[in-house]
Residue, then its C-alpha position, 0 to 999 in steps of 0.5 A: m483549491l488551486r488558488s490556495l496552491v498559488a498562495a502556498l507556492a507564493m510563500a515558498v523560496l523554490a530554490g536557493p544556492a547550489l549545495a556542495a553535492e554531487a551531481g545526481p544520475d541526470g547530471k544535475v547538482p541538487v540545490r537547497g531550498g523550496t517547498l514541494v507541493v504534492a497532491l493526494e487523494p484520498e485524504p488519510s484517515r490517520l498518519y500510521l497503520s492506515s492507508q497508501t496515502a498515509v504512508i506516503v506522508q509517514s515515510q517523510i516523518y519516520d525512518n526504517l531500519v533498512t530500505l531496498s536497493p533496486d535488486y531487492q537487497p537491504v540498504p542502511r538507514l537507522a541500522e548501519s550494519w547487520e550479521v545474520s547467524p548461520d542458521g538464519k534464526s538471529i539477526t543482530f542489527h547495529l544501530r546508527k548513533g547520535v540519531k534523535w527523535h524530533d523531540g530531542t529524545p535519543f533514538t535506541s534499540a528499545d524503539v525498535a523492539f517496541s515498534i516491531l513486536q508491540l506495533n507492527k506484529k500486533y496491528h499492521s495488516r501484514g504483521l503476522s505474515n512479516f513478523g510471525t517468526v520473530e519471537a523476541i527482540e533482545t537490546p543488549d545496549p542502546h545501539t544493538a537489537v538482536f531479532r530472535l526467530s522461531a525459524p529462518s524467514l525468507a521474506l523478512w528483509s523484504a518486509f523491512g522496507s516500505d511501510n511494514a516496519t516503521i519505527v516510532p518513539k517507545h517513550l511516546w507510544e508505550g501504554k497507548d492505543p495505537f489507533t487513538n493516541e495523539w501521536i498517530n495524527k501528529p507524528v514524531g519520527t527520526g526522518p528528514f521531515i518534522f510534522k507541522e500541522w494537518v488541517r483537515g480537508d486541505h493540507i498537511t505540512l512538514e518542515r525540514n528536520p535540521d538535526y537530520w542524521d544524513q548530514g546535508k539533507p533533506y534539500l527541500d525546506r518543506v513538503l506541503f501535501r495538498v488534498v485534491p479529491d478531483a482528478g481533473a484539478r490535480a492534472a490542471g495543477l500539474e500543467t500550470g506548475q502549482i502541483h509538483y508531484v502526484p505519487v498515485t492515483p494522479v490523473p484521469l487515466s484518459d488524460v495520461d496520453r496527453l499529459r505525456k507529451l507535455p514538455n514540462i511533465d514526466i510520467v513516473t514509473d519507477g518506484f512501484g516494483t514492491f507494490a504489484p497491486m491485485y484489484f479484487f472483488d470480495f464476498n462477505l461470507e457472513n452473508p448466508v447467500f454467498k456460502d453457496i460456492r455456485v453463487r460466487q462462481a456465477f459472479a466470477h463468470a459474469i465479469d468480463k475481466t478483459a473489457l474491465a481492464a480495457i474500458a474502466w482502467y484505459g489498459f493500465a491493468k491486465p486480467a489476473t489469473t491467481p492472487v499472486p501477480s504473474v511477474q512473480k514467476q517462481f510463486h505464480a500458479g499458472d495451473a489454478q482453477q479459472y473462470p472465463f467470462d460466461p454470463k450464460k453459465a452465471e445464469r445456470l449457476l444462479d438458478e441452481a443456487g435457487l436464486k430465480r429471477g423475480p417479475d422485475g428480472v432481479r434474482l438478488r439485491i446487494t450492497h457494494l463498497p468500492v475502496a475510496y481511492g478515487e474515480d477509477f475504482r468508482r467507474s470499476a465498481e459502476f462497470i461490475r454493476q452493469q455486468l452483474k445486472r445482465v445475470g439478474v443481480e442488482l449492485e447498490i454502490v455505496n461510496l464512502d470516504l476512506a475512514g467510513w469505508l475502513r470502518t464499515v468493512f473491516a470493523e462494522r462488517k456492514f457490507d455484502t460485496m467490496t472491490a479494493y486493490y492490495a499491494a502483493n509486495a515483493d513476496p506473496q507471504i507480505g501482501v497476498h496471504r492476508r487475504f486468505w489466512s484466517k488469523t488475519f480476519n478481524r484483526a486489522s484493516w487491509t486483511n481478510g475482508s471476506s472472513y474466509q476461514n480454511p484450516e487447509a489453507d491456513r496450514l499451507i500459509e503457515a507452513s510456507h512462512v517457516e520453510g527454508d527451502p526456496e522451491k518447497r516454499a514456493e510450491l506451498i505458496r502455489q498450493v494456496q493460490r490453487i485453493a483460493q481459486r477453488d474456494l473463491p472467497s474473493i475474485t481476483l480481477l486484475e493486475v494494476s499498473l501504478f504510476g505517478v506524474k511530476l514536473k520535470t523540475l523535480h529531481g531526486l525521488d526514490p527510484n528503488p522498488d519501494g519508492l512510492y513510499g520512499s523518503y524525500r530526503a534527496a528531492w530537490l527543485e530546480n529553477 
């Protein structure tokens, strides 16, 4: 793998003449040229409506209407300006003129209407939460898109950023299956880089868009995404300069302190503000054994979250108390029910549920599928397996690649339990409610994996989506957490701290709250 990286870099012109550009925050003036080598794990299953690493790639190919500033305010991208009606039920976007898709077709408001209503609202894992109030999008001319809302939405602007509202070309996507059409794996966008090739199991290559609307950008000639499954190999690639950047799941957590001290390495903590990942353990509630709440409560009491954070995550996580991260103080329900580590209580609850230990000491044998996001998740699943074994539950860990995990969990439903993390995002409506809203079940990946269905929770979730008073809305969101902690269809285990690792010679990464999914339009490499 590393030999192939050397070969790729040998072909790359790493730097060229200085651009007539202003110095960045670090005082350095960008230079043009070069190939940015980015390591990914896991390899995406497809390049839209897929996974975290898919979004990292697609964000270089597609542009959104807006992005987010450090204080979570919208910043123009494909939309140059906008107005919101006094009642908050209409947003008029004025689109940038002269923008073209990579195939030369003009970008228009019809692309916006199609992408939001026919793709993102219908098929995105957060589509209903994000755009449920968007009833129509009017297109009075090619450069105007008018969003008509059934009610004001306090979360909508946060939803426009990141991967929630990707704009795709209507002329290529209309009438085609969004999960199988040819353009999902050879995307055509309006962004700073053009898709060139995808060699499965090895790399994805993007090349500079010479007609990008942001004149003078991007600075890089190309971006080479390398699939590097081994965390040790990613660390070695960074140390030797053969990899410039690993945006997420970068290196073994045990190796971070050592890498932090190296003179050519930076630990990247900017760009994760909207993610707030929540690591959780889902029960498949279609399995009759998990319909007994005593069983679910026993699992919660059997897992030591403090030790899980310290041992499996090397301190890059902390115990969670509700599905909403504690940093979102205005929404967080500090009074929700808790399940402190208590193996003896777990044993009593399992006994009461009729799950007695057999002659071999085993009460229950079940499968467990950790999300295919690398060794941190496999190591965490092994820790949980050992904890549950102490109370008589045998967990058979089944490790799949990402495509297989998504298919097995969300399409085929062939699992007993699973662990994953979902980004909570800037607002619980965007990232948290999908875990507990019955309307998201069997609708898309990364949604209600437990198949939890509760009319009371649904009513509160849906009321919060249209409530215009911030405090009333916050209380509705707190009530949802109380119900989720009471019913326990899913055990929220940890709040995870994300980071990336890059070479000091790489500059211009997006520092904004959703910068993990940000464009490399301003990225550059120095000599």
